N, CA, C and O atoms as a CHARMM CRD file, in Angstrom:
* protein
*
  304
    1    1 MET  N    -38.37100   7.89800  -9.69000 PROA 1      0.00000
    2    1 MET  CA   -37.52000   7.25300  -8.72100 PROA 1      0.00000
    3    1 MET  C    -38.35500   6.95100  -7.47500 PROA 1      0.00000
    4    1 MET  O    -39.03400   7.82700  -6.94000 PROA 1      0.00000
    5    2 ASN  N    -38.29400   5.74300  -7.04300 PROA 2      0.00000
    6    2 ASN  CA   -39.09700   5.32000  -5.89700 PROA 2      0.00000
    7    2 ASN  C    -38.19000   5.08100  -4.69300 PROA 2      0.00000
    8    2 ASN  O    -37.60000   4.00900  -4.55700 PROA 2      0.00000
    9    3 LEU  N    -38.08300   6.06800  -3.83500 PROA 3      0.00000
   10    3 LEU  CA   -37.27100   5.94200  -2.62600 PROA 3      0.00000
   11    3 LEU  C    -38.18700   5.80300  -1.42100 PROA 3      0.00000
   12    3 LEU  O    -39.13100   6.57300  -1.24200 PROA 3      0.00000
   13    4 ARG  N    -37.89300   4.82500  -0.61800 PROA 4      0.00000
   14    4 ARG  CA   -38.68800   4.64800   0.59800 PROA 4      0.00000
   15    4 ARG  C    -37.77600   4.69200   1.81600 PROA 4      0.00000
   16    4 ARG  O    -36.71400   4.07100   1.84100 PROA 4      0.00000
   17    5 LEU  N    -38.19900   5.41400   2.78800 PROA 5      0.00000
   18    5 LEU  CA   -37.47600   5.44100   4.05800 PROA 5      0.00000
   19    5 LEU  C    -37.96900   4.30100   4.92400 PROA 5      0.00000
   20    5 LEU  O    -39.13900   3.92100   4.88500 PROA 5      0.00000
   21    6 ARG  N    -37.06500   3.77500   5.69100 PROA 6      0.00000
   22    6 ARG  CA   -37.45300   2.71800   6.61900 PROA 6      0.00000
   23    6 ARG  C    -36.74800   2.95600   7.94100 PROA 6      0.00000
   24    6 ARG  O    -35.77000   3.70100   8.01200 PROA 6      0.00000
   25    7 ALA  N    -37.22900   2.34700   8.93600 PROA 7      0.00000
   26    7 ALA  CA   -36.62100   2.47400  10.25600 PROA 7      0.00000
   27    7 ALA  C    -35.27800   1.74500  10.25800 PROA 7      0.00000
   28    7 ALA  O    -35.13500   0.68100   9.65400 PROA 7      0.00000
   29    8 ALA  N    -34.30700   2.32500  10.93800 PROA 8      0.00000
   30    8 ALA  CA   -32.99500   1.69200  11.04400 PROA 8      0.00000
   31    8 ALA  C    -33.10700   0.42500  11.87900 PROA 8      0.00000
   32    8 ALA  O    -33.82000   0.37900  12.88100 PROA 8      0.00000
   33    9 THR  N    -32.39700  -0.58400  11.45000 PROA 9      0.00000
   34    9 THR  CA   -32.40700  -1.85200  12.17700 PROA 9      0.00000
   35    9 THR  C    -31.10200  -2.00800  12.94100 PROA 9      0.00000
   36    9 THR  O    -30.17200  -1.22200  12.76200 PROA 9      0.00000
   37   10 SER  N    -31.03600  -3.00800  13.78000 PROA 10     0.00000
   38   10 SER  CA   -29.80000  -3.26800  14.52000 PROA 10     0.00000
   39   10 SER  C    -28.67000  -3.62100  13.55500 PROA 10     0.00000
   40   10 SER  O    -27.50600  -3.33900  13.83700 PROA 10     0.00000
   41   11 GLU  N    -29.00300  -4.23200  12.42600 PROA 11     0.00000
   42   11 GLU  CA   -27.98000  -4.53400  11.41900 PROA 11     0.00000
   43   11 GLU  C    -27.39900  -3.25500  10.83000 PROA 11     0.00000
   44   11 GLU  O    -26.20200  -3.18400  10.55100 PROA 11     0.00000
   45   12 ASP  N    -28.23600  -2.25400  10.64400 PROA 12     0.00000
   46   12 ASP  CA   -27.76100  -0.96100  10.14100 PROA 12     0.00000
   47   12 ASP  C    -26.76700  -0.34100  11.12000 PROA 12     0.00000
   48   12 ASP  O    -25.71500   0.15700  10.72100 PROA 12     0.00000
   49   13 TYR  N    -27.11100  -0.37900  12.39100 PROA 13     0.00000
   50   13 TYR  CA   -26.22800   0.19300  13.40100 PROA 13     0.00000
   51   13 TYR  C    -24.92600  -0.60900  13.50400 PROA 13     0.00000
   52   13 TYR  O    -23.85500  -0.03000  13.68600 PROA 13     0.00000
   53   14 LEU  N    -25.01300  -1.92300  13.39000 PROA 14     0.00000
   54   14 LEU  CA   -23.82300  -2.75700  13.42700 PROA 14     0.00000
   55   14 LEU  C    -22.92100  -2.44300  12.23400 PROA 14     0.00000
   56   14 LEU  O    -21.70100  -2.36900  12.37900 PROA 14     0.00000
   57   15 PHE  N    -23.51900  -2.25700  11.05800 PROA 15     0.00000
   58   15 PHE  CA   -22.75500  -1.91600   9.86300 PROA 15     0.00000
   59   15 PHE  C    -22.04100  -0.57700  10.04600 PROA 15     0.00000
   60   15 PHE  O    -20.85700  -0.46200   9.73100 PROA 15     0.00000
   61   16 LEU  N    -22.74300   0.42800  10.54700 PROA 16     0.00000
   62   16 LEU  CA   -22.12500   1.74000  10.77100 PROA 16     0.00000
   63   16 LEU  C    -21.02400   1.66700  11.82100 PROA 16     0.00000
   64   16 LEU  O    -19.98800   2.31700  11.68300 PROA 16     0.00000
   65   17 TRP  N    -21.24000   0.88700  12.85600 PROA 17     0.00000
   66   17 TRP  CA   -20.22700   0.69800  13.88800 PROA 17     0.00000
   67   17 TRP  C    -18.97700   0.06100  13.28000 PROA 17     0.00000
   68   17 TRP  O    -17.85600   0.48400  13.55900 PROA 17     0.00000
   69   18 ALA  N    -19.18500  -0.96100  12.44400 PROA 18     0.00000
   70   18 ALA  CA   -18.05500  -1.63900  11.81300 PROA 18     0.00000
   71   18 ALA  C    -17.29000  -0.68300  10.89700 PROA 18     0.00000
   72   18 ALA  O    -16.06000  -0.70100  10.87500 PROA 18     0.00000
   73   19 LEU  N    -18.00500   0.14500  10.14600 PROA 19     0.00000
   74   19 LEU  CA   -17.33000   1.12600   9.28300 PROA 19     0.00000
   75   19 LEU  C    -16.46200   2.07200  10.10600 PROA 19     0.00000
   76   19 LEU  O    -15.34000   2.38800   9.71200 PROA 19     0.00000
   77   20 ASN  N    -16.97100   2.51700  11.22800 PROA 20     0.00000
   78   20 ASN  CA   -16.19900   3.40800  12.09200 PROA 20     0.00000
   79   20 ASN  C    -14.96500   2.70100  12.64600 PROA 20     0.00000
   80   20 ASN  O    -13.89600   3.30300  12.74600 PROA 20     0.00000
   81   21 ARG  N    -15.11000   1.42300  13.00800 PROA 21     0.00000
   82   21 ARG  CA   -13.97600   0.65200  13.52500 PROA 21     0.00000
   83   21 ARG  C    -12.90400   0.49100  12.45200 PROA 21     0.00000
   84   21 ARG  O    -11.71200   0.59600  12.74000 PROA 21     0.00000
   85   22 VAL  N    -13.32500   0.23600  11.22200 PROA 22     0.00000
   86   22 VAL  CA   -12.36400   0.09600  10.12200 PROA 22     0.00000
   87   22 VAL  C    -11.63600   1.41600   9.90500 PROA 22     0.00000
   88   22 VAL  O    -10.41600   1.43300   9.74800 PROA 22     0.00000
   89   23 ALA  N    -12.36500   2.50500   9.89500 PROA 23     0.00000
   90   23 ALA  CA   -11.74700   3.82100   9.71800 PROA 23     0.00000
   91   23 ALA  C    -10.74300   4.10600  10.83100 PROA 23     0.00000
   92   23 ALA  O     -9.65400   4.61800  10.57300 PROA 23     0.00000
   93   24 ASP  N    -11.11000   3.77600  12.06800 PROA 24     0.00000
   94   24 ASP  CA   -10.19700   3.95900  13.20200 PROA 24     0.00000
   95   24 ASP  C     -8.94900   3.10000  13.04200 PROA 24     0.00000
   96   24 ASP  O     -7.84000   3.55200  13.32700 PROA 24     0.00000
   97   25 ALA  N     -9.12600   1.87000  12.58800 PROA 25     0.00000
   98   25 ALA  CA    -7.98800   0.96400  12.40200 PROA 25     0.00000
   99   25 ALA  C     -7.04100   1.49300  11.32600 PROA 25     0.00000
  100   25 ALA  O     -5.82300   1.40700  11.47600 PROA 25     0.00000
  101   26 VAL  N     -7.59000   2.03300  10.25400 PROA 26     0.00000
  102   26 VAL  CA    -6.75900   2.57400   9.17800 PROA 26     0.00000
  103   26 VAL  C     -5.95200   3.76600   9.68500 PROA 26     0.00000
  104   26 VAL  O     -4.76900   3.89200   9.37000 PROA 26     0.00000
  105   27 VAL  N     -6.57800   4.63000  10.46100 PROA 27     0.00000
  106   27 VAL  CA    -5.87500   5.78900  11.01700 PROA 27     0.00000
  107   27 VAL  C     -4.74000   5.32600  11.92700 PROA 27     0.00000
  108   27 VAL  O     -3.63000   5.85300  11.85000 PROA 27     0.00000
  109   28 CYS  N     -5.01100   4.35000  12.78400 PROA 28     0.00000
  110   28 CYS  CA    -3.97200   3.82600  13.68500 PROA 28     0.00000
  111   28 CYS  C     -2.82300   3.22600  12.88200 PROA 28     0.00000
  112   28 CYS  O     -1.65700   3.46200  13.19700 PROA 28     0.00000
  113   29 TYR  N     -3.14200   2.46100  11.85600 PROA 29     0.00000
  114   29 TYR  CA    -2.10900   1.85600  11.01300 PROA 29     0.00000
  115   29 TYR  C     -1.25300   2.94100  10.36100 PROA 29     0.00000
  116   29 TYR  O     -0.02500   2.86400  10.38600 PROA 29     0.00000
  117   30 GLN  N     -1.89700   3.94800   9.78100 PROA 30     0.00000
  118   30 GLN  CA    -1.16100   5.00300   9.09500 PROA 30     0.00000
  119   30 GLN  C     -0.25100   5.76800  10.05300 PROA 30     0.00000
  120   30 GLN  O      0.88000   6.10700   9.70700 PROA 30     0.00000
  121   31 GLU  N     -0.75200   6.03600  11.26000 PROA 31     0.00000
  122   31 GLU  CA     0.05600   6.75700  12.24600 PROA 31     0.00000
  123   31 GLU  C      1.28300   5.94600  12.63900 PROA 31     0.00000
  124   31 GLU  O      2.39000   6.48100  12.70300 PROA 31     0.00000
  125   32 ARG  N      1.08900   4.65100  12.90300 PROA 32     0.00000
  126   32 ARG  CA     2.21200   3.80600  13.31200 PROA 32     0.00000
  127   32 ARG  C      3.19300   3.60700  12.16300 PROA 32     0.00000
  128   32 ARG  O      4.40500   3.68700  12.36000 PROA 32     0.00000
  129   33 PHE  N      2.67800   3.34800  10.96700 PROA 33     0.00000
  130   33 PHE  CA     3.56200   3.10300   9.83200 PROA 33     0.00000
  131   33 PHE  C      4.41900   4.32000   9.52300 PROA 33     0.00000
  132   33 PHE  O      5.59400   4.18000   9.18400 PROA 33     0.00000
  133   34 SER  N      3.84300   5.51700   9.63800 PROA 34     0.00000
  134   34 SER  CA     4.58100   6.73400   9.27800 PROA 34     0.00000
  135   34 SER  C      5.74000   7.02000  10.22300 PROA 34     0.00000
  136   34 SER  O      6.67500   7.72700   9.84700 PROA 34     0.00000
  137   35 THR  N      5.70100   6.49100  11.43600 PROA 35     0.00000
  138   35 THR  CA     6.77000   6.77300  12.40200 PROA 35     0.00000
  139   35 THR  C      7.64700   5.55900  12.70000 PROA 35     0.00000
  140   35 THR  O      8.83500   5.72100  12.97800 PROA 35     0.00000
  141   36 THR  N      7.09500   4.36100  12.65000 PROA 36     0.00000
  142   36 THR  CA     7.83100   3.15900  13.05400 PROA 36     0.00000
  143   36 THR  C      7.87300   2.10200  11.95900 PROA 36     0.00000
  144   36 THR  O      8.94800   1.64100  11.57700 PROA 36     0.00000
  145   37 GLY  N      6.71900   1.72300  11.46000 PROA 37     0.00000
  146   37 GLY  CA     6.62800   0.62400  10.50800 PROA 37     0.00000
  147   37 GLY  C      7.41900   0.85000   9.24000 PROA 37     0.00000
  148   37 GLY  O      7.91100  -0.10000   8.63100 PROA 37     0.00000
  149   38 LEU  N      7.54200   2.08600   8.84400 PROA 38     0.00000
  150   38 LEU  CA     8.28700   2.43800   7.64100 PROA 38     0.00000
  151   38 LEU  C      9.71600   1.92000   7.70600 PROA 38     0.00000
  152   38 LEU  O     10.30600   1.58000   6.68000 PROA 38     0.00000
  153   39 PHE  N     10.27000   1.86000   8.90900 PROA 39     0.00000
  154   39 PHE  CA    11.66700   1.47000   9.08500 PROA 39     0.00000
  155   39 PHE  C     11.82800  -0.00400   9.45000 PROA 39     0.00000
  156   39 PHE  O     12.94900  -0.45400   9.69000 PROA 39     0.00000
  157   40 GLU  N     10.74300  -0.76000   9.49600 PROA 40     0.00000
  158   40 GLU  CA    10.80300  -2.17000   9.85400 PROA 40     0.00000
  159   40 GLU  C     10.81900  -3.09300   8.63800 PROA 40     0.00000
  160   40 GLU  O     10.77500  -4.31400   8.79400 PROA 40     0.00000
  161   41 ASN  N     10.88100  -2.53700   7.44600 PROA 41     0.00000
  162   41 ASN  CA    10.84600  -3.34000   6.22500 PROA 41     0.00000
  163   41 ASN  C     12.21800  -3.89600   5.90300 PROA 41     0.00000
  164   41 ASN  O     13.24300  -3.31700   6.26300 PROA 41     0.00000
  165   42 ALA  N     12.21900  -5.02400   5.22300 PROA 42     0.00000
  166   42 ALA  CA    13.46800  -5.63100   4.76200 PROA 42     0.00000
  167   42 ALA  C     13.24000  -6.20200   3.36600 PROA 42     0.00000
  168   42 ALA  O     12.12100  -6.56600   3.00500 PROA 42     0.00000
  169   43 VAL  N     14.31400  -6.27300   2.59200 PROA 43     0.00000
  170   43 VAL  CA    14.24300  -6.83500   1.24800 PROA 43     0.00000
  171   43 VAL  C     14.18300  -8.35300   1.36500 PROA 43     0.00000
  172   43 VAL  O     14.91200  -8.94800   2.15900 PROA 43     0.00000
  173   44 TYR  N     13.31100  -8.98000   0.57400 PROA 44     0.00000
  174   44 TYR  CA    13.22200 -10.44000   0.56100 PROA 44     0.00000
  175   44 TYR  C     14.54600 -11.04500   0.11500 PROA 44     0.00000
  176   44 TYR  O     15.26200 -10.46200  -0.70000 PROA 44     0.00000
  177   45 GLN  N     14.86400 -12.21100   0.65100 PROA 45     0.00000
  178   45 GLN  CA    16.07800 -12.92400   0.30100 PROA 45     0.00000
  179   45 GLN  C     16.09900 -13.20900  -1.20300 PROA 45     0.00000
  180   45 GLN  O     15.10900 -13.67800  -1.76400 PROA 45     0.00000
  181   46 GLY  N     17.21800 -12.92700  -1.84300 PROA 46     0.00000
  182   46 GLY  CA    17.37400 -13.19700  -3.26200 PROA 46     0.00000
  183   46 GLY  C     16.98900 -12.04800  -4.18300 PROA 46     0.00000
  184   46 GLY  O     17.31700 -12.07500  -5.36900 PROA 46     0.00000
  185   47 ILE  N     16.30100 -11.04100  -3.66000 PROA 47     0.00000
  186   47 ILE  CA    15.85700  -9.92200  -4.49500 PROA 47     0.00000
  187   47 ILE  C     17.03500  -9.08700  -5.01800 PROA 47     0.00000
  188   47 ILE  O     17.04600  -8.74800  -6.20200 PROA 47     0.00000
  189   48 PRO  N     18.01900  -8.74500  -4.18800 PROA 48     0.00000
  190   48 PRO  CA    19.13000  -7.95300  -4.73600 PROA 48     0.00000
  191   48 PRO  C     19.83100  -8.65000  -5.90700 PROA 48     0.00000
  192   48 PRO  O     20.21200  -8.00000  -6.88100 PROA 48     0.00000
  193   49 GLU  N     20.00100  -9.97100  -5.81200 PROA 49     0.00000
  194   49 GLU  CA    20.63700 -10.71100  -6.89700 PROA 49     0.00000
  195   49 GLU  C     19.76000 -10.71300  -8.15200 PROA 49     0.00000
  196   49 GLU  O     20.25800 -10.54100  -9.26400 PROA 49     0.00000
  197   50 ALA  N     18.46300 -10.90900  -7.96700 PROA 50     0.00000
  198   50 ALA  CA    17.53800 -10.88900  -9.10000 PROA 50     0.00000
  199   50 ALA  C     17.51300  -9.51400  -9.74800 PROA 50     0.00000
  200   50 ALA  O     17.48100  -9.39900 -10.97300 PROA 50     0.00000
  201   51 GLN  N     17.52600  -8.48100  -8.93300 PROA 51     0.00000
  202   51 GLN  CA    17.51500  -7.11900  -9.46100 PROA 51     0.00000
  203   51 GLN  C     18.80600  -6.82300 -10.22900 PROA 51     0.00000
  204   51 GLN  O     18.78000  -6.15600 -11.26200 PROA 51     0.00000
  205   52 ALA  N     19.92000  -7.31800  -9.72400 PROA 52     0.00000
  206   52 ALA  CA    21.19700  -7.09700 -10.40700 PROA 52     0.00000
  207   52 ALA  C     21.16300  -7.72900 -11.79900 PROA 52     0.00000
  208   52 ALA  O     21.69200  -7.15600 -12.75100 PROA 52     0.00000
  209   53 GLY  N     20.54100  -8.91200 -11.92300 PROA 53     0.00000
  210   53 GLY  CA    20.42000  -9.55300 -13.22000 PROA 53     0.00000
  211   53 GLY  C     19.56200  -8.75900 -14.17800 PROA 53     0.00000
  212   53 GLY  O     19.87200  -8.68200 -15.36600 PROA 53     0.00000
  213   54 VAL  N     18.50200  -8.17500 -13.69100 PROA 54     0.00000
  214   54 VAL  CA    17.61600  -7.36100 -14.53500 PROA 54     0.00000
  215   54 VAL  C     18.33300  -6.08600 -14.96500 PROA 54     0.00000
  216   54 VAL  O     18.26000  -5.68900 -16.12800 PROA 54     0.00000
  217   55 VAL  N     19.01800  -5.45400 -14.03600 PROA 55     0.00000
  218   55 VAL  CA    19.72200  -4.20700 -14.34000 PROA 55     0.00000
  219   55 VAL  C     20.80200  -4.45700 -15.37400 PROA 55     0.00000
  220   55 VAL  O     21.01600  -3.62700 -16.25800 PROA 55     0.00000
  221   56 ALA  N     21.48800  -5.59100 -15.27700 PROA 56     0.00000
  222   56 ALA  CA    22.55800  -5.90400 -16.23200 PROA 56     0.00000
  223   56 ALA  C     22.01400  -6.05000 -17.65100 PROA 56     0.00000
  224   56 ALA  O     22.73800  -5.81700 -18.62000 PROA 56     0.00000
  225   57 ASN  N     20.75100  -6.43000 -17.77800 PROA 57     0.00000
  226   57 ASN  CA    20.15400  -6.64200 -19.09700 PROA 57     0.00000
  227   57 ASN  C     19.22000  -5.50400 -19.51600 PROA 57     0.00000
  228   57 ASN  O     18.36300  -5.69800 -20.37800 PROA 57     0.00000
  229   58 THR  N     19.37500  -4.33100 -18.92300 PROA 58     0.00000
  230   58 THR  CA    18.47900  -3.20700 -19.20000 PROA 58     0.00000
  231   58 THR  C     19.24900  -2.08300 -19.87200 PROA 58     0.00000
  232   58 THR  O     20.37600  -1.77200 -19.48700 PROA 58     0.00000
  233   59 ASP  N     18.63800  -1.47900 -20.87300 PROA 59     0.00000
  234   59 ASP  CA    19.22300  -0.33400 -21.54800 PROA 59     0.00000
  235   59 ASP  C     18.89100   0.91400 -20.72900 PROA 59     0.00000
  236   59 ASP  O     17.77300   1.42500 -20.79900 PROA 59     0.00000
  237   60 ARG  N     19.84000   1.39300 -19.97100 PROA 60     0.00000
  238   60 ARG  CA    19.58300   2.50300 -19.04100 PROA 60     0.00000
  239   60 ARG  C     19.19200   3.80200 -19.74900 PROA 60     0.00000
  240   60 ARG  O     18.49600   4.63400 -19.16700 PROA 60     0.00000
  241   61 GLU  N     19.63000   3.98500 -20.99100 PROA 61     0.00000
  242   61 GLU  CA    19.28300   5.21700 -21.69400 PROA 61     0.00000
  243   61 GLU  C     17.78700   5.30100 -21.98100 PROA 61     0.00000
  244   61 GLU  O     17.26500   6.39600 -22.19200 PROA 61     0.00000
  245   62 LYS  N     17.09300   4.17400 -21.99400 PROA 62     0.00000
  246   62 LYS  CA    15.66300   4.16900 -22.28800 PROA 62     0.00000
  247   62 LYS  C     14.80400   4.23800 -21.02800 PROA 62     0.00000
  248   62 LYS  O     13.57800   4.15300 -21.11300 PROA 62     0.00000
  249   63 MET  N     15.42200   4.38800 -19.87800 PROA 63     0.00000
  250   63 MET  CA    14.66400   4.46900 -18.62800 PROA 63     0.00000
  251   63 MET  C     13.79400   5.72300 -18.62500 PROA 63     0.00000
  252   63 MET  O     14.28000   6.81100 -18.93600 PROA 63     0.00000
  253   64 PRO  N     12.50400   5.58300 -18.27400 PROA 64     0.00000
  254   64 PRO  CA    11.61800   6.73900 -18.29200 PROA 64     0.00000
  255   64 PRO  C     11.77800   7.66100 -17.10000 PROA 64     0.00000
  256   64 PRO  O     11.40800   8.83200 -17.17900 PROA 64     0.00000
  257   65 LEU  N     12.32000   7.16500 -15.99700 PROA 65     0.00000
  258   65 LEU  CA    12.38600   7.96200 -14.77100 PROA 65     0.00000
  259   65 LEU  C     13.75200   7.84000 -14.12700 PROA 65     0.00000
  260   65 LEU  O     14.47900   6.87600 -14.36800 PROA 65     0.00000
  261   66 ASN  N     14.09600   8.81300 -13.31200 PROA 66     0.00000
  262   66 ASN  CA    15.29900   8.73100 -12.50000 PROA 66     0.00000
  263   66 ASN  C     14.89200   8.19600 -11.12900 PROA 66     0.00000
  264   66 ASN  O     14.17300   8.86600 -10.38700 PROA 66     0.00000
  265   67 PHE  N     15.34800   6.99900 -10.79500 PROA 67     0.00000
  266   67 PHE  CA    14.93500   6.37600  -9.54100 PROA 67     0.00000
  267   67 PHE  C     15.86900   6.67000  -8.38500 PROA 67     0.00000
  268   67 PHE  O     15.61100   6.22200  -7.26900 PROA 67     0.00000
  269   68 GLY  N     16.93000   7.39700  -8.60800 PROA 68     0.00000
  270   68 GLY  CA    17.81800   7.75800  -7.51900 PROA 68     0.00000
  271   68 GLY  C     18.78800   6.64400  -7.16200 PROA 68     0.00000
  272   68 GLY  O     18.87100   5.63600  -7.86400 PROA 68     0.00000
  273   69 PRO  N     19.52100   6.82500  -6.07000 PROA 69     0.00000
  274   69 PRO  CA    20.60300   5.90100  -5.74000 PROA 69     0.00000
  275   69 PRO  C     20.15200   4.50600  -5.29600 PROA 69     0.00000
  276   69 PRO  O     20.93600   3.56100  -5.38400 PROA 69     0.00000
  277   70 ARG  N     18.91900   4.35200  -4.82600 PROA 70     0.00000
  278   70 ARG  CA    18.50200   3.04700  -4.30000 PROA 70     0.00000
  279   70 ARG  C     17.77800   2.19000  -5.33800 PROA 70     0.00000
  280   70 ARG  O     17.56200   1.00100  -5.10200 PROA 70     0.00000
  281   71 HSD  N     17.40300   2.75800  -6.46400 PROA 71     0.00000
  282   71 HSD  CA    16.65200   2.01300  -7.47900 PROA 71     0.00000
  283   71 HSD  C     17.34700   2.16900  -8.83100 PROA 71     0.00000
  284   71 HSD  O     17.60400   3.27900  -9.29700 PROA 71     0.00000
  285   72 ASP  N     17.64200   1.03100  -9.44000 PROA 72     0.00000
  286   72 ASP  CA    18.36200   1.06700 -10.70100 PROA 72     0.00000
  287   72 ASP  C     17.50100   0.71200 -11.90600 PROA 72     0.00000
  288   72 ASP  O     17.93900   0.90100 -13.04100 PROA 72     0.00000
  289   73 ALA  N     16.26600   0.19300 -11.69100 PROA 73     0.00000
  290   73 ALA  CA    15.49100  -0.27700 -12.82700 PROA 73     0.00000
  291   73 ALA  C     13.98800  -0.23000 -12.55100 PROA 73     0.00000
  292   73 ALA  O     13.54500  -0.18900 -11.40300 PROA 73     0.00000
  293   74 VAL  N     13.23300  -0.23700 -13.62900 PROA 74     0.00000
  294   74 VAL  CA    11.78400  -0.38600 -13.55200 PROA 74     0.00000
  295   74 VAL  C     11.50700  -1.86700 -13.67600 PROA 74     0.00000
  296   74 VAL  O     11.87100  -2.47800 -14.68100 PROA 74     0.00000
  297   75 ILE  N     10.87600  -2.45700 -12.68400 PROA 75     0.00000
  298   75 ILE  CA    10.59100  -3.90200 -12.69400 PROA 75     0.00000
  299   75 ILE  C      9.09700  -4.08800 -12.51900 PROA 75     0.00000
  300   75 ILE  O      8.52500  -3.61400 -11.53700 PROA 75     0.00000
  301   76 GLY  N      8.46700  -4.76200 -13.44300 PROA 76     0.00000
  302   76 GLY  CA     7.05100  -5.08300 -13.29400 PROA 76     0.00000
  303   76 GLY  C      6.09700  -4.15600 -13.92800 PROA 76     0.00000
  304   76 GLY  O      4.88600  -4.36400 -13.84400 PROA 76     0.00000
């Protein structure tokens, strides 16, 4: 195995800086989503009707999981 060390360049430092910025952004996103963003979601228009059609044509006894009161079917 031929490994050579080289001096760090400004591009190396820029890359490391960018990685740190991305990591910071992900942490900020996760913190905000867990307290606020989680409750800002809405169902797309037409989805409840489409889901009702799928549920009507599904054999519920063959469902692999219990999705609880808000989910009636496995879609996708």
